C-alpha positions as CSV (number, residue, x, y, z in Angstrom):
1,X,-6.1,-26.2,73.2
2,X,-2.6,-25.7,74.6
3,X,-0.7,-28.7,75.9
4,X,-0.1,-28.9,79.6
5,X,3.4,-27.7,80.5
6,X,5.6,-29.7,83.0
7,X,8.8,-28.8,84.7
8,X,11.3,-31.6,85.8
9,X,13.3,-29.8,88.4
10,X,15.5,-32.7,89.8
11,X,17.7,-35.2,88.1
12,X,15.7,-38.3,87.0
13,X,15.8,-40.9,84.3
14,X,15.6,-39.2,80.8
15,X,12.8,-41.5,79.8
16,X,10.5,-39.5,82.1
17,X,10.7,-36.5,79.7
18,X,9.9,-38.8,76.8
19,X,6.8,-40.2,78.5
20,X,5.5,-36.7,79.1
21,X,6.0,-35.8,75.5
22,X,4.4,-39.0,74.2
23,X,1.3,-38.4,76.4
24,X,0.6,-34.9,75.2
25,X,2.6,-32.6,77.6
26,X,5.3,-30.1,76.9
27,X,8.2,-30.6,79.2
28,X,11.3,-28.7,80.4
29,X,14.1,-30.2,82.3
30,X,15.8,-27.6,84.4
31,X,17.7,-29.0,87.4
32,X,19.8,-27.5,90.2
33,X,17.9,-24.3,90.6
34,X,18.0,-22.0,93.6
35,X,14.7,-21.3,95.3
36,X,14.6,-17.8,93.8
37,X,15.3,-19.2,90.3
38,X,12.5,-21.8,90.7
39,X,10.2,-19.1,92.0
40,X,10.9,-16.9,89.0
41,X,9.8,-19.6,86.4
42,X,7.3,-21.8,88.2
43,X,4.3,-19.7,87.3
44,X,4.3,-20.9,83.7
45,X,4.0,-24.6,84.6
46,X,0.9,-26.9,85.1
47,X,2.9,-29.7,86.6
48,X,6.1,-30.1,88.6
49,X,8.1,-33.4,88.8
50,X,10.6,-33.6,91.6
51,X,12.8,-35.9,93.6
52,X,14.2,-34.9,97.0
53,X,16.3,-31.9,96.1
54,X,13.5,-29.4,95.2
55,X,11.8,-27.9,98.2
56,X,8.2,-26.9,97.5
57,X,7.6,-24.2,100.1
58,X,4.6,-21.9,100.5
59,X,6.6,-19.2,98.8
60,X,7.2,-21.4,95.7
61,X,3.5,-22.3,95.7
62,X,2.4,-18.7,96.0
63,X,4.4,-18.0,92.7
64,X,2.9,-21.2,91.1
65,X,-0.1,-19.4,89.6
66,X,-0.9,-22.2,87.1
67,X,0.3,-25.2,89.0
68,X,-2.2,-28.1,89.2
69,X,-0.1,-31.1,90.3
70,X,3.2,-32.0,92.0
71,X,4.7,-35.4,91.5
72,X,7.4,-36.8,93.8
73,X,9.4,-39.6,92.2
74,X,9.7,-41.7,95.4
75,X,7.8,-42.2,98.6
76,X,8.8,-39.4,101.0
77,X,7.3,-36.0,100.5
78,X,9.0,-34.2,103.4
79,X,10.2,-31.6,100.8
80,X,6.7,-30.6,99.9
81,X,4.5,-28.4,102.1
82,X,1.3,-30.5,101.6
83,X,-1.1,-28.3,103.7
84,X,0.1,-25.2,101.6
85,X,-0.4,-27.2,98.4
86,X,-3.8,-28.3,99.5
87,X,-4.9,-24.8,100.4
88,X,-3.7,-23.7,97.0
89,X,-5.7,-26.5,95.2
90,X,-2.6,-28.4,94.0
91,X,-2.6,-32.2,93.9
92,X,0.4,-33.8,95.5
93,X,1.3,-37.3,94.3
94,X,4.1,-39.7,95.1
95,X,5.2,-43.1,93.7
96,X,5.0,-45.4,96.7
97,X,5.5,-48.7,94.8
98,X,8.4,-47.9,92.4
99,X,11.1,-48.4,95.0
100,X,9.4,-50.8,97.5
101,X,11.4,-53.9,96.5
102,X,14.6,-51.9,96.6
103,X,13.9,-50.5,100.1
104,X,12.8,-53.9,101.4
105,X,16.0,-55.5,100.1
106,X,18.1,-52.9,101.7
107,X,16.5,-53.5,105.1
108,X,17.2,-57.3,104.7
109,X,20.8,-56.5,103.6
110,X,21.3,-54.3,106.7
111,X,19.8,-57.0,109.0
112,X,22.2,-59.6,107.6
113,X,25.1,-57.2,107.9
114,X,24.2,-56.7,111.6
115,X,23.8,-60.4,112.2
116,X,27.2,-61.3,110.8
117,X,29.1,-58.0,111.6
118,X,30.1,-57.7,108.0
119,X,31.1,-54.0,107.9
120,X,33.4,-54.4,110.9
121,X,34.9,-57.6,109.6
122,X,35.5,-56.1,106.2
123,X,37.3,-53.1,107.7
124,X,39.4,-55.3,110.0
125,X,40.4,-57.7,107.2
126,X,41.3,-54.9,104.7
127,X,43.5,-53.4,107.5
128,X,45.6,-56.5,107.4
129,X,44.2,-58.1,110.5
130,X,42.9,-61.6,110.7
131,X,40.5,-61.4,113.6
132,X,38.5,-64.5,113.0
133,X,37.6,-65.1,116.6
134,X,36.6,-61.4,117.1
135,X,33.5,-61.5,114.9
136,X,31.0,-64.0,116.3
137,X,27.7,-63.5,114.5
138,X,24.2,-64.9,115.0
139,X,21.9,-66.8,112.7
140,X,18.6,-65.3,111.6
141,X,17.0,-68.7,111.0
142,X,14.5,-69.3,113.8
143,X,14.8,-65.8,115.2
144,X,11.8,-63.5,115.6
145,X,11.6,-60.4,113.4
146,X,9.4,-57.5,114.7
147,X,7.9,-55.4,111.9
148,X,6.8,-51.9,113.0
149,X,4.6,-51.0,110.0
150,X,3.2,-53.8,107.8
151,X,2.3,-51.8,104.6
152,X,3.7,-52.4,101.2
153,X,7.4,-52.4,102.1
154,X,6.8,-54.2,105.4
155,X,4.9,-56.9,103.6
156,X,7.8,-57.4,101.2
157,X,10.3,-57.6,104.1
158,X,8.0,-60.2,105.7
159,X,8.0,-62.3,102.6
160,X,11.8,-62.3,102.4
161,X,12.2,-63.0,106.1
162,X,9.8,-66.0,105.8
163,X,12.2,-67.3,103.1
164,X,15.0,-67.0,105.7
165,X,12.9,-69.1,108.1
166,X,12.3,-66.3,110.6
167,X,9.2,-66.0,112.8
168,X,7.4,-62.6,112.3
169,X,5.4,-60.5,114.7
170,X,3.9,-57.2,113.3
171,X,2.6,-54.0,114.9
172,X,0.5,-51.9,112.6
173,X,-2.8,-50.2,113.7
174,X,-4.2,-50.7,110.2
175,X,-3.2,-54.3,109.8
176,X,-6.4,-56.5,109.8
177,X,-6.4,-60.1,111.1
178,X,-7.1,-61.4,107.6
179,X,-4.2,-59.5,106.1
180,X,-1.9,-60.7,108.8
181,X,-2.8,-64.3,107.9
182,X,-2.2,-63.6,104.2
183,X,1.2,-62.2,105.1
184,X,2.1,-65.1,107.3
185,X,2.7,-62.8,110.4
186,X,1.3,-62.6,113.9
187,X,-0.4,-59.3,114.7
188,X,0.6,-58.0,118.1
189,X,0.6,-54.8,120.0
190,X,3.8,-52.7,120.3
191,X,4.8,-53.8,123.8
192,X,4.5,-57.5,122.8
193,X,6.6,-56.9,119.7
194,X,9.3,-55.1,121.8
195,X,9.4,-58.0,124.3
196,X,9.7,-60.8,121.8
197,X,11.7,-59.5,118.8
198,X,15.3,-60.5,118.2
199,X,15.4,-58.1,115.2
200,X,13.2,-55.0,114.7
201,X,12.8,-53.3,111.4
202,X,10.7,-50.1,110.9
203,X,8.5,-49.5,107.9
204,X,6.1,-46.7,108.8
205,X,5.8,-43.0,107.7
206,X,6.9,-40.3,110.1
207,X,3.8,-38.8,111.8
208,X,3.0,-37.2,115.1
209,X,2.0,-40.8,116.3
210,X,5.1,-42.5,115.0
211,X,7.8,-39.9,115.9
212,X,10.2,-41.5,118.4
213,X,8.2,-44.7,118.4
214,X,11.4,-46.3,119.6
215,X,11.9,-43.9,122.5
216,X,14.2,-44.5,125.5
217,X,11.2,-46.0,127.3
218,X,10.4,-48.3,124.3
219,X,14.0,-49.4,123.9
220,X,14.0,-50.3,127.6
221,X,11.2,-52.8,126.9
222,X,13.1,-54.6,124.2
223,X,14.8,-58.0,124.6
224,X,18.4,-57.7,125.6
225,X,20.6,-58.3,122.6
226,X,18.0,-57.0,120.1
227,X,19.2,-55.7,116.7
228,X,17.4,-52.7,115.1
229,X,17.1,-51.6,111.4
230,X,15.6,-48.4,110.1
231,X,15.3,-47.8,106.4
232,X,12.0,-45.9,106.6
233,X,12.3,-42.4,108.0
234,X,14.6,-40.5,110.3
235,X,12.8,-39.4,113.5
236,X,11.2,-42.8,114.2
237,X,14.0,-43.6,116.7
238,X,15.3,-41.4,119.5
239,X,18.9,-41.3,118.3
240,X,20.4,-40.3,121.7
241,X,18.5,-43.1,123.4
242,X,19.7,-45.6,120.8
243,X,23.3,-44.6,121.4
244,X,22.9,-45.1,125.1
245,X,21.3,-48.5,124.5
246,X,24.2,-49.6,122.2
247,X,26.8,-48.4,124.7
248,X,25.2,-50.3,127.5
249,X,25.0,-53.4,125.4
250,X,21.2,-53.7,125.8
251,X,20.9,-53.3,122.0
252,X,23.4,-55.6,120.3
253,X,23.5,-53.7,117.0
254,X,21.7,-51.0,115.0
255,X,21.7,-50.2,111.3
256,X,20.2,-46.9,110.0
257,X,19.8,-45.7,106.4
258,X,17.9,-42.6,107.6
259,X,18.5,-39.9,110.2
260,X,16.5,-37.2,111.9
261,X,18.6,-34.6,110.2
262,X,19.9,-35.2,106.6
263,X,22.4,-35.0,105.1
264,X,23.8,-36.5,108.3
265,X,27.4,-35.3,108.1
266,X,27.5,-35.3,111.9
267,X,25.6,-37.5,114.3
268,X,26.1,-38.7,117.9
269,X,25.8,-42.3,116.7
270,X,28.8,-42.0,114.4
271,X,31.7,-44.1,115.8
272,X,29.5,-46.0,118.3
273,X,30.4,-49.7,118.5
274,X,28.0,-52.1,116.7
275,X,26.5,-49.3,114.7
276,X,26.2,-49.4,110.9
277,X,24.8,-46.8,108.6
278,X,24.3,-45.8,104.9
279,X,23.4,-42.4,103.4
280,X,19.7,-43.0,102.6
281,X,20.3,-45.6,100.0
282,X,17.0,-47.4,100.4
283,X,15.8,-46.5,97.0
284,X,19.2,-46.3,95.4
285,X,19.2,-49.0,92.7
286,X,19.2,-48.5,89.0
287,X,15.8,-50.3,88.7
288,X,14.2,-48.2,91.4
289,X,15.4,-44.9,90.0
290,X,14.0,-45.8,86.5
291,X,10.7,-47.1,88.0
292,X,9.9,-44.0,90.1
293,X,10.8,-41.6,87.2
294,X,8.6,-43.4,84.7
295,X,5.8,-43.8,87.3
296,X,5.8,-40.1,88.2
297,X,5.7,-39.1,84.5
298,X,2.8,-41.5,83.8
299,X,0.8,-40.2,86.8
300,X,1.3,-36.5,86.1
301,X,0.5,-36.8,82.4
302,X,-2.5,-39.0,83.2
303,X,-3.8,-36.3,85.5
304,X,-3.1,-33.3,83.3
305,X,-4.4,-34.9,80.1
306,X,-7.1,-37.3,81.2
307,X,-8.0,-36.3,84.8
308,X,-6.8,-39.6,86.3
309,X,-5.6,-39.3,89.9
310,X,-3.2,-41.9,91.2
311,X,-1.3,-42.1,94.5
312,X,-2.5,-38.6,95.5
313,X,-1.8,-37.6,99.1
314,X,-4.4,-34.8,99.3
315,X,-7.4,-36.0,97.2
316,X,-9.2,-39.2,96.3
317,X,-7.6,-41.4,93.7
318,X,-9.5,-41.5,90.4
319,X,-8.2,-43.9,87.7
320,X,-8.2,-42.9,84.0
321,X,-10.8,-45.7,83.4
322,X,-13.1,-44.3,86.2
323,X,-12.8,-40.7,85.1
324,X,-15.1,-40.8,82.1
325,X,-17.9,-42.5,84.1
326,X,-17.5,-40.3,87.1
327,X,-17.1,-37.0,85.3
328,X,-20.9,-36.4,84.8
329,X,-21.5,-37.4,88.5
330,X,-18.9,-35.0,89.6
331,X,-20.4,-32.2,87.5
332,X,-23.8,-33.0,89.1
333,X,-22.3,-33.2,92.6
334,X,-20.5,-29.9,92.3
335,X,-23.7,-28.1,91.1
336,X,-25.7,-29.6,94.0
337,X,-23.0,-28.6,96.5
338,X,-23.0,-25.1,95.0
339,X,-26.8,-24.9,95.2
340,X,-27.1,-25.8,98.8
341,X,-24.1,-23.6,99.7
342,X,-25.9,-20.6,98.1
343,X,-29.3,-21.3,99.7
344,X,-28.4,-22.5,103.2
345,X,-26.9,-19.5,105.0
346,X,-26.8,-20.9,108.5
347,X,-23.5,-21.6,110.2
348,X,-23.5,-25.1,109.0
349,X,-21.6,-27.8,110.8
350,X,-22.6,-31.0,109.1
351,X,-23.1,-32.1,105.5
352,X,-24.2,-35.5,104.2
353,X,-23.6,-36.9,100.7
354,X,-25.7,-39.8,99.7
355,X,-25.5,-41.9,96.5
356,X,-28.2,-44.2,95.4
357,X,-28.8,-46.8,92.7
358,X,-26.2,-46.7,89.9
359,X,-24.2,-44.0,91.7
360,X,-23.7,-46.3,94.7
361,X,-21.7,-48.7,92.4
362,X,-19.0,-46.0,91.8
363,X,-16.1,-44.6,93.8
364,X,-17.8,-42.2,96.1
365,X,-14.8,-40.2,97.2
366,X,-14.5,-38.0,94.0
367,X,-18.3,-37.3,94.2
368,X,-17.9,-36.2,97.8
369,X,-14.9,-34.0,96.8
370,X,-16.9,-32.4,94.0
371,X,-19.8,-31.7,96.4
372,X,-17.5,-30.0,98.8
373,X,-15.8,-28.0,96.0
374,X,-19.2,-26.6,95.0
375,X,-20.3,-26.0,98.6
376,X,-17.1,-24.3,99.7
377,X,-17.4,-21.7,96.9
378,X,-19.4,-19.7,99.4
379,X,-16.1,-19.1,101.2
380,X,-13.6,-19.0,98.3
381,X,-13.9,-18.7,94.6
382,X,-10.5,-20.4,94.1
383,X,-11.7,-23.6,95.7
384,X,-11.5,-27.0,93.9
385,X,-11.6,-30.7,94.8
386,X,-8.1,-30.6,96.3
387,X,-8.5,-27.7,98.8
388,X,-12.3,-28.1,99.5
389,X,-11.8,-30.9,102.1
390,X,-9.0,-28.8,103.6
391,X,-11.3,-25.7,103.9
392,X,-14.2,-27.8,105.2
393,X,-12.0,-29.3,108.0
394,X,-10.6,-25.8,108.7
395,X,-14.2,-24.6,109.3
396,X,-15.2,-27.6,111.5
397,X,-17.6,-29.1,108.9
398,X,-18.4,-32.7,109.6
399,X,-18.7,-34.7,106.3
400,X,-20.8,-37.9,106.2
401,X,-21.0,-40.3,103.3
402,X,-24.0,-42.6,102.7
403,X,-24.3,-45.4,100.1
404,X,-27.7,-46.9,99.2
405,X,-27.5,-49.6,96.5
406,X,-31.3,-49.7,96.2
407,X,-32.8,-48.1,93.2
408,X,-35.6,-45.6,93.9
409,X,-37.7,-43.4,91.6
410,X,-34.6,-42.6,89.7
411,X,-32.1,-45.1,88.4
412,X,-29.3,-43.1,89.9
413,X,-29.4,-40.3,92.4
414,X,-27.0,-38.0,94.4
415,X,-28.5,-36.2,97.5
416,X,-26.8,-33.5,99.6
417,X,-28.2,-32.7,103.0
418,X,-27.1,-30.0,105.6
419,X,-28.3,-29.4,109.1
420,X,-29.8,-25.9,109.6
421,X,-31.5,-24.1,112.4
422,X,-34.8,-25.0,110.7
423,X,-33.9,-28.7,110.4
424,X,-32.4,-30.8,107.6
425,X,-32.4,-29.2,104.1
426,X,-31.5,-31.4,101.1
427,X,-31.2,-31.2,97.3
428,X,-31.0,-34.1,95.0
429,X,-30.1,-34.7,91.3
430,X,-29.8,-37.3,88.7
431,X,-28.3,-37.8,85.2
432,X,-30.5,-37.7,82.1
433,X,-29.1,-39.8,79.3
434,X,-26.3,-40.9,81.7
435,X,-24.5,-37.6,81.1
436,X,-26.8,-34.5,81.7
437,X,-26.9,-33.3,85.4
438,X,-30.4,-32.4,86.4
439,X,-31.9,-31.2,89.7
440,X,-34.9,-33.3,90.8
441,X,-35.6,-32.2,94.4
442,X,-35.0,-29.0,96.3
443,X,-35.8,-28.9,100.0
444,X,-38.5,-31.6,99.6
445,X,-40.1,-30.1,96.5
446,X,-40.0,-32.1,93.3
447,X,-38.7,-29.9,90.5
448,X,-36.7,-30.8,87.4
449,X,-34.2,-28.2,86.3
450,X,-30.8,-27.6,84.8
451,X,-28.4,-25.7,87.1
452,X,-26.5,-23.5,84.8
453,X,-25.4,-19.8,84.5
454,X,-27.4,-17.1,86.2
455,X,-30.6,-18.2,88.0
456,X,-33.3,-17.0,90.4
457,X,-34.7,-19.1,93.2
458,X,-38.1,-18.0,94.4
459,X,-40.3,-19.5,97.1
460,X,-43.9,-18.2,96.9
461,X,-47.5,-19.0,97.8
462,X,-49.1,-21.0,95.0
463,X,-51.6,-18.4,93.8
464,X,-53.0,-17.5,90.4
465,X,-51.2,-14.6,88.6
466,X,-47.8,-15.0,90.2
467,X,-46.0,-16.2,87.1
468,X,-47.4,-13.2,85.2
469,X,-46.2,-10.8,87.9
470,X,-42.7,-12.1,88.1
471,X,-42.4,-12.2,84.3
472,X,-43.7,-8.6,84.0
473,X,-41.2,-7.4,86.6
474,X,-38.2,-9.0,84.9
475,X,-39.4,-7.9,81.4
476,X,-39.8,-4.3,82.6
477,X,-36.2,-4.4,83.8
478,X,-34.8,-5.8,80.5
479,X,-34.0,-9.3,82.0
480,X,-34.6,-12.1,79.6
481,X,-35.8,-15.5,80.9
482,X,-34.1,-18.6,79.5
483,X,-35.9,-21.5,81.2
484,X,-38.7,-21.7,83.7
485,X,-39.0,-24.6,86.2
486,X,-41.9,-24.9,88.7
487,X,-42.6,-27.2,91.7
488,X,-45.0,-27.2,94.7
489,X,-45.7,-29.1,97.8
490,X,-49.5,-29.1,97.3
491,X,-52.0,-27.0,95.4
492,X,-52.4,-23.6,97.1
493,X,-49.4,-24.3,99.3
494,X,-45.7,-23.5,99.0
495,X,-44.4,-23.3,95.5
496,X,-40.8,-23.1,94.1
497,X,-39.7,-21.3,91.0
498,X,-36.2,-21.8,89.4
499,X,-35.6,-19.7,86.4
500,X,-32.5,-19.0,84.3
501,X,-31.8,-15.5,83.1
502,X,-29.3,-14.2,80.5
503,X,-27.6,-11.8,82.9
504,X,-27.0,-11.4,86.6
505,X,-30.1,-10.0,88.3
506,X,-29.4,-6.5,89.9
507,X,-30.0,-6.1,93.6
508,X,-32.8,-3.6,93.1
509,X,-34.7,-6.1,91.0
510,X,-34.3,-8.8,93.6
511,X,-35.6,-6.4,96.2
512,X,-38.6,-5.6,94.0
513,X,-39.3,-9.3,93.5
514,X,-39.3,-9.7,97.3
515,X,-42.2,-7.2,97.5
516,X,-44.5,-9.1,95.1
517,X,-47.6,-10.5,96.7
518,X,-47.1,-14.0,98.1
519,X,-43.3,-14.1,97.8
520,X,-41.4,-15.6,100.7
521,X,-37.8,-16.0,99.5
522,X,-35.8,-14.6,96.6
523,X,-32.2,-15.6,95.9
524,X,-29.9,-15.0,92.9
525,X,-27.8,-18.1,92.0
526,X,-24.7,-18.5,89.9
527,X,-23.4,-21.8,88.4
């Protein structure tokens, strides 16, 4: 089996290439390419490792015919078109923790520089002036720090600020009361933070909800004399409004490491009094650069060789330890999704994935992803776990997850249910020997069957002679039956037949099967 092939297209620590090779990948390091040069070679690679220079556009993705995963050495993925990657079925990962300490320390450093006017005092002193009385700073001890965003980096900033004896208020919609207590911060709403904070530092991604979170209106609500630090993302602050607030004296100082447009070679804030800036240095320490390079190499090789998914932005995470246990469940889930996708032909708007017994003890997200991958094959043959949720959302499909820890008839069970015009329709399966996927229920009829290769699904009246008639029809048309699985609701009532055949069943044979006495439904299936 050929080794996965990875391209490192941006400069990063050379140990990253060594890790790829040690973990079973072939790796090429080709940096500084133009988009056309990258487009010409990307088709030969399974993985792409980047920093911020490489732009992964829809055009690049279109040419990436073998690409399975993109790894960004760092947090921000502004240079990757994630929707296009998802639609293409490409996993996008980042390394959110490799430079967390570095970024948090930079925010603290910029806050201290603002408090004591260090950049201005340095420039004045080196110019031969001795303006001791000009630079009157403020202490941070006892001051209130407002955190906008209390995730990983925000939490590190909070811990450092507590060491500086600051009081901390935090605004983050995802911050729980318990986590706030653990961090030693007070959870507040945004208006309360703006009113109380002496210093504000931002640690949130740039989204539609957070863009210009410090707008002119928000800045007007801040305490007079507030100092603002942003080492997170450009676009979180309205730069024109910040300039006006600095010039009016309402904001005493601001320090930005990030800008709305980068590289920021020109900006209205440049030259404004009490404004400090650095050229996106948040992650720029030797330790951080090494950490994120090693981390991205480990994550990409883990995915390409073992199937482990870590820090993915467009699919559920799946550790290398979980992968062996979940793989049979994912195979079962994909078959169940495919089965119900082929049989339920309504304009479906809702799908439920239920795990029961041993399956309920596992990470359900990959199971759900596998169900959707099987189900969405009715729309696209190039679907996989990455782009299936994207396609489902695009088509307005509501996805519901249910977890039942009780153990029923089967020690472990996965059930998939869809709403149809005739009511709910569900299929269920289990694992035999902890590894073999097996169908055990189809639309309420108990039936044990493998789902593999070419199959026929037939619903008929439970009458003597039917099996002989269908066997004769297939035999007369040269179609060999591999396996035969029967189930029924009650004697003489509705019966279900699932049989595997060696070759696809021609349309004329399916039509002939429909004409047999007692037949209600005939469908050809492929797995």
